[in-house]
C-alpha positions, 0 to 999 in steps of 0.5 A, a space after each residue: 526622917 533619916 539623915 541621908 534621905 533628908 540630905 538628898 531631899 533638901 539639896 535636890 535642886 543643887 544636885 540636879 543642877 550639877 549633874 543634869 548636863 551629864 547624868 550618864 556616870 551617875 545613872 550607870 553606877 546607880 544601876 550597877 549598885 542596884 539602886 536603879 533596876 535595869 528596866 528603870 535604868 533603860 527607861 531613864 536613858 531614853 528621857 531628857 538628861 534633866 528628867 532622867 536625874 529628877 526621876 533617879 533622885 525620886 527613886 533614891 529618896 524612897 528609902 534610907 538604904 538607897 539614899 546611903 548608896 546614892 551618897 556612896 555612888 556620888 563619891 565614886 563619880 564626883 570626878 565627872 562633875 564640877 568642883 562645887 559638887 566635889 566640895 559638896 561630896 567632901 563635906 556631906 559624904 564622909 563616913 560619919 556624915 549620914 549619922 548627922 540629923 540635919 545637914 548644913 547648907 553647902 559652904 564651899 569655904 569649909 572644904 576638907 583635904 582629900 582622903 588618901 583613897 580619893 580618886 586620881 582624876 578630876 572633872 571640869 564643868 563648862 557651867 560651874 566653876 569653883 568660887 574664889 574661896 574654893 580656889 584658895 582652899 584648893 591651894 592650901 590642900 596637901 600637895 599631890 604629885 605634879 603628874 597627878 595635877 597635870 593629868 587629872 583635869 585633862 583625863 576627866 575632860 577626855 572621859 566626858 568627851 568620850 561618853 558624849 561621843 560614844 553614848 549613842 549608836 548611829 542609825 542611818 535611815 530611820 524615818 518617822 515610822 521607824 525611828 519612833 519604834 527603835 532605840 539608839 542609846 548604846 546601852 539599850 541597842 548594843 548586843 554582845 558579839 561572838 568573838 573567838 580566837 583566830 587560828 587562821 594561818 592565811 587570810 582569805 581573799 574571797 568576798 568577805 561575806 563568803 569568808 565570814 559564812 565559811 568561818 561561821 560554818 567551821 566554828 559556830 557549830 563547835 560549841 567548845 570554842 572560846 567566846 571573848 568579850 571585847 572588854 577582855 581582849 587584853 585579859 590574861 591568856 591561860 594558853 600562853 600564861 601572859 597578858 597580851 600587849 598587842 591584839 588584832 581583832 578582825 572581821 568583815 564590814 558590818 560585823 560590829 568591830 567599830 561598835 565593839 570598840 565604841 562600847 569598849 571606849 564607853 565602858 572605860 570612860 564611864 569607869 566600868 572596864 579596863 580601869 587599869 589604863 590611865 588613858 585610852 586613845 582611839 584613832 581611826 585609819 580613815 581619818 589618818 588618811 588626811 595626814 600628808 606630812 610627817 609628824 610625831 606621835 606627840 603632835 598627832 595626839 595633841 591635835 586629835 585630843 587637844 584637851 590632853 595636849 598638856 598632859 601627854 608628856 606625863 602620860 608617856 612617862 608611864 606607857 604601860 598605863 596607855 591603850 591605843 585603839 586603832 580602828 579600820 586598818 583596811 581603810 588606810 590608804 598609805 602602804 605599810 612596810 611590815 618588813 622594814 627594820 625597826 628604827 629608833 624613833 620616840 614620841 617626838 620623832 617626826 615620821 610619815 604617818 604610815 611609819 608611825 602606825 607600823 612602829 606603834 603596832 610592832 611595838 618599836 614605839 612605846 613597847 610597854 603600851 597596849 594596842 588593839 587593832 581592828 581590820 577586815 580579813 583581806 588586809 595584811 597585818 602579820 600575826 607575829 606582831 600580836 600576842 592575841 588574834 581574834 575574829 568577830 563572827 557577829 551574832 549567835 541565834 540568841 543575840 539575833 533575838 535580843 537585837 530584834 527585841 531591842 530594835 522594836 519597842 513593841 515586843 509583839 512586833 519584835 516577836 513577829 519579825 524574829 519568827 519571820 527571820 527564823 523561818 527564812 534561811 536567807 534572812 536567818 543567816 544574814 541576821 548573824 551580821 549585825 548590820 544586816 540585822 539592822 537592815 532586815 529590821 528596818 525593812 521589816 518595819 514596813 510590813 510588821 508595823 502596828 499601823 498595818 494591822 488593820 489593813 494587812 501586813 503586805 499593803 504598804 510596799 505593794 509587796 509580800 515580806 522579803 524572802 531573798 537577799 535582794 528583796 530585803 535590800 530593796 525594801 530597805 532602800 525603799 523604806 529609807 528613801 520614802 521615810 527619810 530622803 522624801 520626808 514630808 513629800 510622801 505619805 505612807 499610802 503613796 504608791 511605790 512607783 510614785 515614790 521611786 519616780 521622785 527619787 529617780 535622778 538621785 538614785 540613778 546618780 548614786 547607783 552610777 557612783 556605786 557601780 563604776 567605783 565598785 569595779 575599781 574596788 573604791 569605797 571611800 570618796 571625796 566631795 569632788 568624787 560625788 560632784 562628778 556623779 551629780 551627787 551633793 552632800 545634801 543628796 540622800 546624805 544621811 540615808 546612804 552615806 556616812 558623813 565624816 567631818 573630822 577636824 585634824 591639823 586645823 583642817 576640815 575635810 569631807 570624806 564619804 562612803 556607803 555605810 556598808 559594802 553591800 549597800 554599794 553593791 546593791 545600789 550598783 546592781 539596781 543601777 545596772 538593772 534599770 539601765 540594760 535594755 535588751 537580752 544581749 545587754 544582760 548576757 554580755 553583762 553576766 559574761 563580763 561580771 562572772 567571767 571577765 569577758 569584755 562586752 563587744 558592743 552595747 549602748 547600755 551605760 553600764 557596758 560602755 568602756 567598763 574598767 574592771 580589774 580582772 583579778 577582782 572578779 570574785 569580789 563581784 559575786 554578791 553584786 551579781 546576785 543582787 543584779 539578778 534579783 533586781 532584774 527579777 524585780 524589774 520583770 515583775 514591774 516593781 521598779 516602775 518609776 525608775 526605768 527609762 525605757 522598757 526591756 526588749 522582748 521581756 517575755 523571752 528573758 527567762 528562757 534566754 537566761 536559762 540557756 546562759 546558765 545551761 551553757 555555764 554548767 555544760 561548757 565550763 569547768 567551773 571553780 567551786 565558788 563560781 558554781 555556787 554563786 551561779 546557784 545563788 543567782 538562780 535562787 535570787 532570780 527565783 524563776 521556775 522556767 529558768 531554773 527548770 532548764 538549768 537543773 538537769 544539766 548539773 550532773 555533779 556538784 563538787 563543793 569540797 572544803 567550801 565551808 558552806 552556810 545554810 543559805 548555800 545549802 538552800 541555794 543547792 536545794 532550790 536549784 536541784 529540786 527542779 531536776 528530774 534526774 539523779 545527781 552522779 555526785 554531791 561532794 560537800 566534804 569538809 564543808 561543816 554544813 551541820 545538821 541544819 544545812 543537811 536538813 536543808 539538803 534533805 529533799 534531794 539527798 535520795 537522788 545522789 549516787 555518790 554522797 560525800 558528807 565527811 567531816 561536817 559536824 553531823 551527829 545523831 540527828 543527821 544519822 536519823 535524816 540519812 536513815 530516812 533517805 536510805 529507807 526511801 523507795 526512791 533512794 538512788 544512793 550507791 556510795 555514802 561517806 560519813 567519816 569524821 562525824 559524831 554519829 555515835 552508837 544511837 545514830 549508827 544503830 538507825 543506819 543499820 536498821 535503814 540498810 536492812 532493806 535498802 537495795 542501792 548502797 554498795 559502799 559505806 564509809 563510817 570511819 571515826 564516827 563515834 561507834 562503840 560496842 553498843 553501836 554494833 548490837 544490831 549490825 549482824 541482824 540487819 546487814 546479813 539481810 542486806 543484799 547490795 552492800 559490798 564494802 563497809 569501812 569502820 576504822 577509828 571506832 572503839 567497838 571493843 572485843 565484842 564489836 570485833 566478834 560481831 563483825 567476824 560473825 557478819 563476815 561469815 554470814 555475808 561472804 560478799 561483804 568486805 569489812 575493813 575494821 582495822 587500819 592494817 587490814 588494807 594497804 590502800 587505806 593506810 596510804 589514803 590516811 597518810 595522804 590525808 595527814 599530809 593534806 591536813 598539814 598543808 591546810 589549816 581549814 582541814 586541821 580545824 575540822 579534824 581537830 574538832 572531831 578528835 579524828 587524829 586521836 581516834 586514828 592513833 587509838 586505832 593504830 595502837 589496837 592494830 599494833 597489838 595484832 600485827 607486828 610485822 609486814 608491809 602493812 605494819 610498817 605503813 601503820 608505824 609511819 602513819 602513827 609517827 606522822 600524826 604524832 609529829 603533826 599534833 606536836 607541831 600544831 601544839 608548838 605553833 599555838 603555844 608560840 603564838 
């Protein structure tokens, strides 16, 4: 037998005793060196530490090659383990060791001095300590720098602690049936996120879910945008030519910021990423809230990382090797003065915690150190302090599938759940948010579990699989209560009403806490807050609340929060749905939540002395959707066990709600977001009688620049399909709905007299869809705006064919749609037969001389058709484009849309062609002005990007 194999086999018990308490570094490095396959590695992570090491050693001993690799890996990871293992490594893992036939037994007294390439940091074990002989040998070793001696053991302890703290992903509500069907180790469950550069100039103040939907709509369809891995946040930037020191990463709650930070910490601690940093310090703002007295950075870190206390002075001596990760700025309760002048403070200066954080972020304290800050979009953190600003957009479609596959060990169940998500627009869009994806997977486990195969997938909850957002959350809540809060009390077959009745008081108390604090935008609670609502830490604690027990400054403080804002919103909505008793209660509640009209008089608990900040109405939009969804569930009898008394005149409620929604669309000038939210409420209520009353009253829908998601399009379609009348105007310009969104709107497009689809990231597929609309015998479209979409020559050829026999379209706008000479091949033949078209605008397209010749021929055949193919042909058009450029200058969202369509460059090219034909006159002067303004805009935008 070869020596490496013999060495490992003969000393296997020793190796096991040294590594079994903390096998993570060894196993990971063995996988990365291909000693363990990825599948085998994943299976070992699910086993007990001892069993994982035993099986890994068996695999290692299979061949001499793998045995040699094992010894090489052991040299790399020895610092994570005890001194005895390090002595063993020095003796047996030298360059010539594997050539010896039979190794000697370990003799710690024969330890050699470290080689020059030995690693800097050493591990320390709680079980194994060096023998006296080893200590004496250590004292005789060649001396190392005092700094290395001071930091090697503390850093090793820090890495070990981080690995234990970050190795598992926390799961909040997995009961018996679910937990056994999922995995929680970070390397098994973690799925990469979609992170990209953030070029927003102003953070949105709307509900963060809608802000994310807007951002995804704008960016996700643009395949050219840069994807950034969290481990590369501090990597060299090609655009600026430098490595960033300060990085801001923002994203909504549940999008994965903290989990990305957790993975980054794990990867550094295990020695696989960001190895240029000697030490990483992770600080959570939620925990920093506990600090009331001034303190220094030295004191803060010394208390937070006590095992690093003695090493901090040496670490601070080389700040460029330090990385601070500051997680959750949005949860910080102290005000931050970003405009305060830089003060001369150092690591020993005692200052208020808010001042300390501002100094660290701005770089006035430890400017050479690196900082990664995470926050929600609604929290101010000026971009001028950061060299890189990123936004987390959650999952892409492939990652949703990956996450679902990882969530369920049974690949068949995973496939069925994913297919169901894919077929439902509501769930599909929600699933891009990682925490929503978790909620969906948890809820779906009840319906698609292998245990249900014999009895039908929809039996366990007496419901069909959820379709709306409200249904998903209710199923999640029910699953959590049944399998966790009532563990041992209920069985799988226990009826829903009985389960809810058992949890009635707890859910009522928790719902009241959620609702009354939601009105005040309060999301973090002390134990005393919970007690005021009859909620104790034992009540559903691990199901609904994140329990924070963080030792800081020798104190133990309990803080709580719902683990996601939408869970608080849903519980608040459930509370209201079971505590309103009449039609008047419901109407007054909707007037209050949607428009700020305070209730006149009501005996219902949610409407008695409600305290609402009227500036925060937009923040209640998701809550109102949940409410009407839960109201629907109550009317359907699905909340039995929770309700205190029946609703009055329950059969009349759908009609009464129909009249209420009618009056909003008829009597109010609705803001865009408010109108869209009402459409969503109707979709969540999902009642044909109600929606049929409302839809005919919607004559115009103006959602210009709203950045709509597929779910928004689904809500529009759901409501408008019930209208028998034409829609005078549907304006979704600059909404970036993409092909998927347009497809969702497809069945109602033929009824829109004026249809605005400008700058929506549409392509040939959209042109095919619109062609089918124009060919329909029921088509009522008179004006069609498709400017700024990359329809291309093939797509436009389909439009010309559709217009040949169309008799409704009078105006068609196809500026900057990628039409080439080929795109004009059939224009003469088709449009010369058309009798309705009066105006065709086709500027900003490179149709060539042949294309222009065809247009002239078409003008001769159709003298009643006005064709604008050149910018100088129409003074009004030039002025419109000048106004457009000013809009872009003032609106970065619009700039994003036109930039991705290369629209400005297309206009410049069109102006150059026009300049060759017309040199003088008012039109030529206007064209020159437009050209100058576009060049200035492009330059200023380029300068802004470079400066950042």
